[in-house]
N, C-alpha and C positions, 0 to 999 in steps of 0.2 A: 316704748321701743318702736312700735309700728309708726308713730308720728315721725320719729327720727329717721326711720328707713324711707318713708315717703318723701321726706325733705331731701335725703341723699339722692334718691332716684331723680327728683326734679333737678337737682344740681348737676347730676350726671348728664341729663338731656341738654341742659343749658350749656355745659362745657363742650358737649359734642358739637353744638352749633358754633361756638366761639373758636374752636381749634381749626375749623375749616374756613374761617372768615379771613379773606386776603389781607384786610387791614391789620388784624392781630398777628397773622403769620409774618408780616413785615417787621413787627416789634419782637425781635428774637427772644429776648429775656422773658417778656411777658408770656409769649407763646409757649416757651419751654416750661414755665411755671404751671400754666394751665394744662398742658399735656401730662405733666407729672401728677397733678391733682386728679385728672381724669383716669389715669392708669391706677392710681392708689385706691379710688373708690369703686372701680369696675368690679372687683371680686364680690363686694358687698351687694351691689346692684344685681349682679347675675344670680347670686344666692337668694336675694329677696324676690326676684321674679320666679325662680324655681319654687319658692315657698308659696307665692300667690297662686301659681299654676296648680300646685298640689291641693291647696284649699278649694280651688275651683272644681277640680276633679272629684274631690270628696263630697262636695255639696251636690254635684250632679248625680253621683252614685246613691246618695241618701234619698234624693227625689225619686230616682228610678225604683228604689225599694218600696216606695209607697204604691207603685203600680201593681196591677194584677199579673204577676210573673210566675213561671213554673218554678218548682223547687230547685232545680239545678242552676238556673240563672240567678235565683236569690242567693244561693250558697256562694257562687262566684263573686257576686257583688259584695256580699258580707266580707269575704276574704280581702277584696280590694279595699273596702272601707277600713278594715283593721290595719292593712299595710300602709295606707295613706295617713292614718292617724299616728302610726308609729313614725312615719317619715316626717310628719309635721313637727313632732316633738324634737326629733333629731335636728331638723333644719333650724328650729328656734334656738337650740344650743349653739349650733354653728354660727348663727347670726349674732348671738350675744358675744361670742369670742371675736368675731370680725369687727364688732363695734367697740371693742376695748381700744382706748386711745393709743396710737402708735408712738413709741419713743422716737423722736425725730433723729436720734443718733444711731438707730438700729442698723442701718445699712453702711455705716462708716467703717473705715479702717480703725485699728486701735494702736495705742502705744501702751505697752505693758512694762511696768517697773517692778522688779523683784529685788528685795533687799534682805540680807541676812539679819535676823533678829537676835533673840537670846540663844546662847548655846555655843558661842565661840566658833572654832573651826568647823564643827559639825553643822552649825546653822548655815555657814557658807557653802558647804558641800550640798546641803539640802536645797539651797537657792539654785545651785547648778542643776540639781535633779528637776526642779520646777521649770527652769529654762528649757531643758531638753523635752520635758513633758508637753509644754505648750507648743514648742517647735514641731514636735511629732504630730500633735493634734492638728496644727495648721497644715502640715503636709497632707494629712489624711483628708482634709477639707478642700485641698487644692488651692490653698492660700500661700502667699509668699511671705517669708520672714526676712526682715532686714535689721541687723544689729545696729543700734544707735550709739550705745556707750556701755562700756563694761569696766568694772574695777575688780581685779582678781585678788584672791587670797593665795598665799604661798603653798597651801596644801592641795590646790586644784579646785577650790571652790570660788565663790563670788561674794564680795561685799555688796555689790550692786550690779544688776544687769538691766539695761533698758533696750527694748527692741520694738519694732513696728511689725504688725501683722496686717498685710494688705489682702482684702478679699470681701466680696459682697456678704453683708450680714455678720461680719466679724464681731462687731460690738454687741449685736443681739444675742450672741452665744456666750461671749466671754465676759459680759458685764457683771455676771454673778460671781466672778472669781476674786473680786476685790475683798481683801480682809487678811486676817492672820491665819496662816497655814502651820499646823503643828505636826512634828514628826517624832515618833517614839521608836527608837532602834538602838542596837548595840554598835557604837562607833568602831571602825576598823582599828583605831588607835587604842581602844579600851581592852587591856589584857585580861581584866577580871570578868569580862562578859556582862557588865551591868548595863541596863537599858537607860539611855539618856533621852531627855525630852528637849527638843530645840524648836525654834520657830523661824519662819521667814514671812515677810509681808508682801502682798501682791496688790498693786494698784493698776486698774485697767481704765485708761482714759480714751475717749473718742478723739480721733484725729480732728483738730480744729482747722476748718477751712477759712479762707480770707473773709468770706461773707459772715462767718460766725463771730469772729473777734478781730478787732483792729488794734494794733499796737503802735503808738507813736515812737518814732526813732529816737526822739529826745528823752524818752523814758527808759532807754536801755544803755547801760554802760558795757562796753566791750573790752575785755582784757585778753591779750594773747601771751602765750608762754610756751616753753618747750615741754613736750609730752614726756612722761616718765613711766617706767615699768615697775615691776616688783622691786622693793628695796630703795626706790627713789632714783635709780639710775636713768640718765637721759636716753631715750630711744630714738631721738630725732635731733638733727643738727640745726633745724629751723624752728621758728616760733609758730608751730602749726596748731597747737592746742588752743581752744577758745573757751572763755568763760563769759557768760552773759548774765548781767544782773538787772532785774526789772526793778527800777528804783521805787515806784509807788508801793509795791508789795514786799520788796526785799527778796523776792524769789531768785535763786541762783541756779544756773544750769551750766555744767562743764562738759566738754566733749573733746576727746583726744585720740579716738580710734583711727581716724583717717590721717594720711600723710599730708593732705591738702588743708590749709587753713579755711579755704572757702567751703569745702565739704563739711568740715567740723562745725563751722558757723551755721550752715544750712540745717544740719541735724539738730544742733542746739536750739535753733529758732523754732523748729517743729515741736520739740519737746516743751519749750517754754509756752508756745501758743496753746498747746493741748492742756498743759497744767493750768493756765489762766482760764481757759474755756471751762475746764472741769470745776475750777473754783467758783466761777460764775454760775454754773448749773447747780452746784451744791447749795449755794446761797439761795437760789430760786426754790429748790426743793425744800429747804428748811422753813420756807414761808408757808408751805402746805401743811395743813393740820395733820397731826400724827396719825389719827384714825383713818386718814385717806391715803396714807403712804403704804406702798407695798412692803411687807416685812422682808421678803426675800431680796428684792431689788434695791434696798437702801444702800448696800455696799459700804457699810461703816468700816473704815480702815482699821479701827481698834478692836473690831469684833473677831473673836476666834471662830472661824467658819468651818474648818475641816481638820480632822486628825488622820494622819497616815501612820497606822500601827503595823510595823514590820513583823514582830514576833507572831502576831495573829493573822497577818496577811490581809488586813482590811482597811478600808477608807470609810470614814463616817462624816457626813455633812450634818453639822449640828443645827442648822436652820430648819431643815426639813426632816431631821431624824432618819436619814437614809444611810444604810451601810451597804457597801459593795465589797465582796470577798474575792477580789482578783487584783491585788496590788501591783504585780509586775506589769500586766497589760495596761492598767490604768496609768502607770508612770511612763508607759510607752505611747501614751497619747490616745488611748481608747476611753475618752471622756463622755461619749454620747449618752450613755445611760444616765449618768449623774446630771449632765447639763439638761437633758430632756425633762428630768424630774423637777429640776429647779424652774424651768420655763413653765411647766404645767402648774406648779405650786404658785408661781407669780401670777399666772393667768387666773387661777381660781380666786386669788386674793382680789384681783382687779375686777373680776366678774361680780363680786359682792357690791362693788362700787357702782357698776353699770346697772345691775339688777335693781 
């Protein structure tokens, strides 16, 4: 670990010289890349320097204890030695966490796709509850929510809802939400009061930027048609709805929420790019040996990750065996306790790999 930290500090010094070099400043894209790298490793270097300073102080105190000192001075030095030894252990743990490889997507916006699963109308209503839950969470974080595409059910739920959440670090928090969410409750339509179990699936995709993925125009077939509402009735008199088909993969994205064909095409392209980028990332992850993959962060879409039990007012995340007993506030977007626990568990898993 110390060798790695020493290398990072040397790299930090080297970058510090490069980003003030007039020749490099004139090369805008290269300069921006180096500035970004410098900023990313700065917290590690500052913590490493604090660690070295604390070790230096500890060694000085130990040397002083060998001298002929009065009892009071010795006691003070012993206290300082104990404090610094404790601080060094704490700094080592902090440095280990800082050395965990960063997910390159962590700071990105996300596209969230929620789909009703098993359970008929009740699954659609639950999909609507999840849409509201993530929207409220985003609001609490100061992030912006933009609806991309929705397909409603007649009873007020959703067959599918796709939306973008824009905000720094959105992916770092929400990437653990991918998977099957299960709800256990008595539906409003159920006269006998029996508990039903329904599911909805959530997929969280990092927003793909142009530098992440390139799509050839010749690989996309564009179809336009009139948008329709519930029951199939036309809700627009022009061909504003857009369907994009990515020919090499067969991936299809439709968008009809906007009245403008251009806006629908733009939204559909964002969704398509993010799905293709996510597919590419997953294929890369699958090449990594199973024992090196974080169990929490794998985001297996077929995995049942969480149960929302209404009769008992609890939410249980099955990956980390954590239960929260405040269902109403959780569905109102108070997800921090659960998400923080998932982040901590993921870090602990990755620390084993670093250590």
